[in-house]
C-alpha positions as CSV (number, residue, x, y, z in Angstrom):
1,M,21.4,-207.0,53.1
2,L,24.5,-204.9,52.5
3,P,25.7,-204.4,49.0
4,A,28.9,-206.1,47.9
5,R,31.9,-204.0,47.9
6,P,33.2,-203.3,44.4
7,P,36.8,-204.1,43.6
8,D,39.3,-201.3,44.3
9,L,39.9,-199.1,41.3
10,T,43.4,-197.9,40.4
11,V,43.9,-194.6,38.8
12,A,46.8,-195.5,36.5
13,S,47.5,-199.2,36.8
14,A,48.6,-199.6,33.2
15,L,50.9,-196.6,33.1
16,P,54.6,-197.4,33.0
17,Y,56.6,-196.6,36.2
18,S,60.1,-196.9,37.4
19,Y,61.8,-197.1,40.8
20,S,64.3,-194.7,42.2
21,S,66.1,-194.2,45.5
22,Q,63.5,-191.6,46.6
23,P,59.8,-192.3,46.1
24,R,57.9,-189.8,44.0
25,S,54.5,-189.4,42.4
26,L,54.2,-190.1,38.7
27,L,52.5,-187.7,36.3
28,A,49.7,-188.8,34.1
29,R,50.8,-189.6,30.6
30,P,48.7,-188.0,27.8
31,K,47.0,-190.2,25.3
32,Y,48.2,-188.2,22.3
33,R,51.5,-186.5,21.7
34,A,51.4,-182.8,22.4
35,P,52.0,-180.5,19.5
36,P,55.4,-178.7,19.4
37,D,53.9,-175.3,19.9
38,A,51.8,-176.3,22.9
39,A,52.6,-174.9,26.3
40,Q,54.4,-177.1,28.7
41,P,52.0,-178.5,31.5
42,E,52.5,-177.0,34.9
43,K,54.4,-179.2,37.2
44,V,52.6,-180.3,40.3
45,P,54.6,-179.7,43.4
46,R,55.6,-182.6,45.5
47,C,53.6,-183.3,48.6
48,C,54.9,-184.7,51.8
49,H,51.8,-186.6,52.8
50,I,49.6,-188.8,50.5
51,M,46.3,-187.6,52.2
52,R,47.2,-184.0,51.4
53,D,48.0,-184.8,47.7
54,P,45.3,-183.2,45.5
55,R,45.9,-185.8,42.9
56,V,44.8,-188.7,45.1
57,A,41.0,-189.4,44.9
58,K,39.4,-189.7,48.3
59,G,36.0,-191.2,49.4
60,Y,34.0,-194.1,48.0
61,A,35.7,-196.1,45.3
62,L,32.8,-195.7,42.8
63,A,32.8,-192.0,43.2
64,I,36.5,-191.7,42.2
65,R,37.4,-188.7,39.9
66,L,40.3,-189.2,37.6
67,L,42.6,-186.3,37.0
68,P,42.8,-184.8,33.6
69,Q,45.7,-186.0,31.6
70,T,46.5,-182.7,29.9
71,T,45.6,-179.2,30.5
72,Q,45.5,-178.4,26.8
73,P,42.3,-179.2,24.9
74,D,42.6,-182.0,22.3
75,D,42.4,-181.0,18.6
76,L,40.2,-184.0,17.8
77,E,37.8,-183.1,20.6
78,I,37.7,-179.5,19.4
79,E,36.8,-180.7,15.9
80,K,34.1,-182.9,17.3
81,Q,32.6,-180.1,19.3
82,K,32.6,-177.8,16.2
83,A,30.9,-180.5,14.1
84,A,28.3,-181.1,16.8
85,R,27.7,-177.4,17.1
86,K,27.2,-177.1,13.3
87,K,24.8,-180.1,13.3
88,A,22.8,-178.6,16.1
89,L,22.6,-175.3,14.3
90,A,21.5,-177.0,11.1
91,R,18.9,-179.0,13.0
92,K,17.6,-175.9,14.6
93,R,17.3,-174.1,11.3
94,A,15.5,-177.1,9.8
95,K,13.0,-177.1,12.6
96,E,12.2,-173.4,12.2
97,P,9.0,-172.8,10.2
98,I,9.6,-171.6,6.7
99,R,8.1,-168.1,6.3
100,P,5.5,-168.2,3.6
101,G,6.0,-165.9,0.7
102,T,3.7,-163.2,-0.6
103,P,0.9,-164.7,-2.8
104,E,0.6,-163.6,-6.4
105,P,-1.5,-160.5,-6.9
106,V,-5.0,-160.8,-8.3
107,E,-5.9,-159.7,-11.8
108,G,-5.7,-156.0,-12.2
109,R,-3.3,-155.4,-9.3
110,E,0.4,-155.5,-8.7
111,H,2.8,-155.7,-5.8
112,V,4.6,-152.6,-4.6
113,F,7.9,-152.8,-2.7
114,V,7.6,-150.8,0.6
115,Q,10.6,-149.9,2.8
116,T,10.3,-151.1,6.4
117,E,13.7,-149.9,7.7
118,L,14.0,-147.4,10.5
119,Y,15.5,-144.8,8.2
120,L,13.8,-144.4,4.8
121,E,15.9,-144.1,1.6
122,E,14.7,-142.2,-1.5
123,I,14.4,-144.6,-4.4
124,R,14.6,-143.2,-7.9
125,D,14.0,-144.9,-11.3
126,R,17.2,-143.3,-12.7
127,M,20.2,-142.5,-10.8
128,L,21.4,-138.9,-10.6
129,E,24.2,-138.2,-13.0
130,A,26.6,-135.3,-13.1
131,D,29.5,-134.4,-15.5
132,E,32.9,-134.0,-14.0
133,E,36.1,-133.1,-15.7
134,C,39.8,-133.7,-14.9
135,Q,42.8,-132.6,-16.8
136,T,45.8,-134.9,-16.9
137,D,49.2,-134.8,-18.5
138,D,49.8,-136.3,-21.8
139,F,51.6,-139.7,-21.7
140,L,53.5,-141.3,-24.5
141,D,52.3,-144.6,-25.9
142,R,54.0,-147.6,-24.4
143,P,55.4,-150.0,-27.0
144,P,53.9,-153.5,-26.9
145,T,55.6,-156.1,-24.8
146,P,57.5,-158.6,-26.9
147,L,56.4,-162.3,-26.6
148,F,58.5,-164.4,-24.4
149,I,60.2,-167.2,-26.3
150,P,62.2,-169.5,-24.2
151,A,65.6,-170.7,-25.4
152,K,65.5,-173.9,-27.3
153,T,67.1,-176.9,-25.6
154,G,67.4,-180.5,-26.5
155,K,67.1,-182.3,-29.8
156,D,64.1,-182.6,-32.2
157,I,62.8,-186.2,-32.7
158,A,60.1,-187.3,-35.1
159,T,58.1,-190.5,-35.5
160,Q,56.6,-191.9,-38.7
161,I,53.2,-193.7,-38.3
162,E,52.1,-195.6,-41.3
163,E,48.5,-196.4,-42.3
164,G,47.0,-199.3,-40.3
165,E,49.3,-199.0,-37.4
166,L,46.8,-197.2,-35.2
167,F,43.4,-198.7,-34.2
168,D,40.3,-198.5,-36.5
169,F,37.7,-196.5,-34.7
170,D,34.7,-198.2,-36.3
171,I,36.1,-201.6,-35.5
172,E,37.3,-200.8,-32.0
173,V,34.2,-199.0,-30.9
174,K,31.8,-201.8,-31.9
175,P,32.3,-204.0,-28.8
176,M,31.9,-201.0,-26.6
177,L,28.7,-200.0,-28.3
178,E,27.4,-203.5,-28.0
179,V,28.2,-203.5,-24.3
180,L,26.6,-200.1,-23.7
181,I,23.5,-201.0,-25.8
182,G,23.2,-204.4,-24.1
183,K,23.5,-202.8,-20.6
184,T,20.9,-200.2,-21.5
185,V,18.5,-202.7,-22.9
186,E,19.0,-204.9,-19.9
187,Q,18.5,-202.0,-17.5
188,A,15.3,-201.1,-19.4
189,L,14.0,-204.6,-19.3
190,L,14.8,-204.8,-15.6
191,E,12.9,-201.5,-15.0
192,V,9.9,-202.8,-17.0
193,M,9.9,-206.1,-15.1
194,E,10.2,-204.1,-11.8
195,E,7.2,-201.9,-12.8
196,E,5.2,-205.0,-13.8
197,E,6.1,-206.7,-10.5
198,L,5.2,-203.6,-8.6
199,A,1.8,-203.5,-10.4
200,H,1.2,-207.2,-9.6
201,L,2.2,-206.5,-6.0
202,R,-0.2,-203.5,-5.8
203,A,-3.0,-205.6,-7.3
204,H,-2.3,-208.4,-4.9
205,Q,-2.2,-205.9,-2.1
206,R,-5.6,-204.4,-3.2
207,A,-7.1,-207.9,-3.3
208,F,-5.7,-208.7,0.1
209,I,-7.0,-205.4,1.5
210,E,-10.5,-206.1,0.0
211,L,-10.5,-209.6,1.4
212,R,-9.3,-208.3,4.8
213,N,-12.0,-205.6,4.8
214,A,-14.7,-208.2,3.9
215,E,-13.5,-210.5,6.7
216,F,-13.3,-207.5,9.1
217,A,-16.9,-206.5,8.2
218,E,-18.0,-210.1,8.7
219,L,-16.2,-210.2,12.0
220,Q,-17.9,-207.0,13.1
221,R,-21.3,-208.4,12.0
222,L,-20.8,-211.5,14.0
223,E,-19.6,-209.5,17.0
224,E,-22.6,-207.3,16.8
225,Q,-24.9,-210.3,16.5
226,D,-23.2,-211.9,19.5
227,R,-23.5,-208.6,21.4
228,R,-27.3,-208.4,20.6
229,I,-27.8,-212.0,21.7
230,R,-26.0,-211.4,25.0
231,E,-27.9,-208.2,25.6
232,E,-31.2,-209.9,24.8
233,K,-30.3,-212.8,27.2
234,E,-29.3,-210.3,29.9
235,R,-32.5,-208.4,29.4
236,R,-34.6,-211.6,29.6
237,R,-32.8,-212.7,32.7
238,L,-33.4,-209.3,34.3
239,E,-37.1,-209.4,33.3
240,H,-37.4,-212.9,34.9
241,L,-35.7,-211.7,38.1
242,E,-38.0,-208.7,38.2
243,K,-41.0,-210.9,37.7
244,L,-40.0,-213.2,40.5
245,R,-39.3,-210.3,42.7
246,K,-42.8,-208.8,42.1
247,Q,-44.4,-212.2,42.6
248,K,-42.6,-212.6,45.9
249,E,-43.5,-209.0,46.9
250,T,-47.1,-209.6,46.0
251,T,-47.2,-212.8,48.0
252,E,-45.7,-211.1,51.0
253,K,-48.2,-208.2,50.8
254,I,-51.1,-210.7,50.6
255,A,-49.8,-212.6,53.6
256,A,-49.2,-209.4,55.5
257,R,-52.7,-208.1,54.7
258,A,-54.4,-211.4,55.8
259,F,-52.3,-211.4,59.0
260,A,-53.2,-207.7,59.7
261,K,-56.9,-208.4,59.1
262,R,-56.9,-211.4,61.4
263,Y,-54.9,-209.5,64.0
264,L,-56.9,-206.3,63.8
265,A,-60.4,-208.0,63.7
266,D,-61.0,-207.4,67.4
267,L,-58.9,-204.2,67.7
268,I,-60.9,-202.1,65.1
269,P,-64.2,-201.9,67.0
270,S,-62.6,-200.9,70.3
271,V,-60.5,-198.2,68.5
272,F,-63.6,-196.8,66.7
273,S,-65.5,-196.7,70.0
274,N,-62.7,-194.9,71.8
275,L,-62.4,-192.4,68.9
276,Y,-66.2,-191.9,68.9
277,D,-66.2,-191.3,72.7
278,S,-63.2,-188.9,72.2
279,G,-65.2,-186.9,69.7
280,F,-63.3,-187.7,66.5
281,F,-66.6,-188.9,64.8
282,Y,-69.4,-186.3,65.0
283,D,-72.6,-185.2,63.2
284,P,-71.7,-182.2,60.9
285,V,-75.1,-180.5,61.4
286,E,-74.9,-180.8,65.1
287,R,-71.3,-179.6,65.1
288,D,-72.3,-176.7,62.9
289,I,-75.2,-175.7,65.2
290,E,-73.0,-175.9,68.3
291,T,-70.0,-174.1,66.8
292,R,-71.7,-171.4,64.7
293,F,-75.5,-171.0,65.3
294,I,-75.6,-171.2,69.1
295,P,-72.8,-168.6,69.6
296,W,-74.5,-166.3,67.1
297,L,-77.8,-166.7,68.8
298,M,-76.4,-166.0,72.2
299,S,-74.6,-162.9,70.9
300,E,-77.8,-161.6,69.4
301,V,-79.8,-162.3,72.6
302,E,-77.2,-160.6,74.6
303,E,-77.3,-157.6,72.3
304,T,-81.1,-157.4,72.5
305,L,-81.0,-157.6,76.3
306,Q,-78.5,-154.8,76.4
307,K,-80.8,-152.7,74.3
308,K,-83.7,-153.4,76.6
309,V,-81.7,-152.5,79.7
310,L,-80.6,-149.3,78.0
311,G,-84.2,-148.4,77.2
312,R,-85.3,-149.1,80.7
313,I,-82.5,-146.9,82.1
314,M,-83.5,-144.1,79.7
315,L,-87.1,-144.4,80.7
316,D,-86.3,-144.3,84.4
317,S,-84.2,-141.2,83.9
318,L,-87.0,-139.5,82.0
319,I,-89.6,-140.3,84.6
320,R,-87.4,-139.2,87.3
321,T,-86.6,-135.9,85.6
322,V,-90.4,-135.2,85.0
323,V,-91.3,-136.0,88.6
324,E,-88.6,-133.8,89.9
325,K,-89.7,-130.9,87.7
326,R,-93.4,-131.3,88.8
327,L,-92.4,-131.6,92.4
328,E,-90.3,-128.5,92.1
329,A,-93.0,-126.6,90.3
330,F,-95.7,-127.5,92.9
331,S,-93.4,-126.9,95.9
332,H,-92.6,-123.2,94.9
333,Q,-96.2,-121.9,94.5
334,P,-97.3,-120.0,97.8
335,L,-101.0,-119.7,98.5
336,S,-100.7,-116.0,99.7
337,N,-99.5,-114.8,96.4
338,Q,-102.5,-116.3,94.7
339,A,-104.9,-114.4,96.9
340,E,-103.2,-111.0,96.7
341,E,-102.5,-110.9,93.1
342,P,-105.4,-112.2,91.2
343,A,-104.3,-110.3,88.1
344,E,-101.2,-112.4,87.8
345,E,-103.0,-115.8,87.9
346,P,-102.6,-116.4,84.2
347,R,-98.8,-116.7,84.6
348,P,-98.9,-119.8,86.8
349,T,-101.7,-121.0,84.6
350,D,-99.5,-120.4,81.6
351,A,-96.7,-122.2,83.4
352,A,-99.0,-125.0,84.5
353,P,-100.0,-125.9,80.9
354,Q,-96.3,-125.7,80.0
355,V,-95.5,-128.2,82.7
356,S,-98.5,-130.2,81.9
357,G,-97.3,-130.1,78.2
358,E,-93.9,-131.3,79.3
359,T,-95.6,-133.9,81.4
360,D,-97.8,-135.0,78.5
361,A,-94.8,-135.2,76.2
362,A,-92.9,-137.2,78.8
363,D,-96.0,-139.4,79.3
364,Q,-96.4,-139.8,75.6
365,Q,-92.7,-140.7,75.2
366,G,-92.9,-143.1,78.1
367,T,-96.1,-144.6,76.6
368,E,-94.2,-145.1,73.3
369,K,-91.4,-146.7,75.2
370,E,-93.9,-149.0,77.0
371,E,-95.4,-150.0,73.7
372,T,-92.0,-150.8,72.2
373,D,-90.9,-152.6,75.2
374,Q,-93.9,-154.2,77.0
375,P,-92.1,-156.6,79.2
376,V,-90.0,-153.9,80.7
377,A,-93.0,-151.7,81.3
378,E,-94.8,-154.5,83.1
379,E,-92.0,-154.9,85.4
380,Q,-91.9,-151.2,86.4
381,P,-94.0,-150.3,89.5
382,S,-97.1,-148.1,88.8
């Protein structure tokens, strides 16, 4: 919806105008008469086209800008601006915080004035004085100025006032005093009555405030009681709902348990049998023997057999060494040397007992081995 177009505004519809042979633009007439010493306003040059005239407002009608009537500022407006400036300055000074003064000194002390200016000034208790002399010429005493007495003009006229012609002060002042005293007494009575009325009003106000406070306290008590009742009712309702919920949950659990028992009655034996067959249920003693004792026993037997094999190998090597030595000893004894050199017989004889001693030691060691390991000795060929 488009807004309604406002009526056209005219710049100076109420200003007087006149017709002439040649059309011309009219100047704006000032509201107030210009002072005689004011400068004459500058004349606006004529314009040949209305669209080029700077005095003509262009654009939307509501945004029209009126030309100023006069170039000189108005005296009344200047006074208003000065008064507004003074009021703003006074308001600003009133808003500024008042600087607190120096507090009074405590007993036994006194304040000392200290200079805070940029350049210090020496302060003395007594000003410095110096005597100076000046010689002047002697002057003669001037005679006193005679009094000015104007010349007498006109005629002297006198008036005689007899006793009683003027007013009597005591009689004339009495009504005035009565009026003054009456007004004073009346004002005093009015003030006393006003004070009594204010006292009655304060007492009535205090009674009203006490009654209102009592009613407010009673209202608060009733509101608190109502709140407690509502909270108790809400708590009881929540407890009842919780109780119903627990009963429903218990009933559902019992029904689910009965259904599960009836459903799993035939399933449990088969499951347990499968688990038993799979090895999930076992004898702890049997499992301990199978997992700990039997592996330890097998390792010990294996270690013992390794020791027996090692002893057998050692015995075989000893027997072989002894047999080789005997065979070597008997194979290197020629019969011709025994016949030619009878004196050297004790040497082979000495060597024979040594070999026989070695053989005996080897036999003794082999016998000890056979005694320590009888099964192995039985298996060896004789």
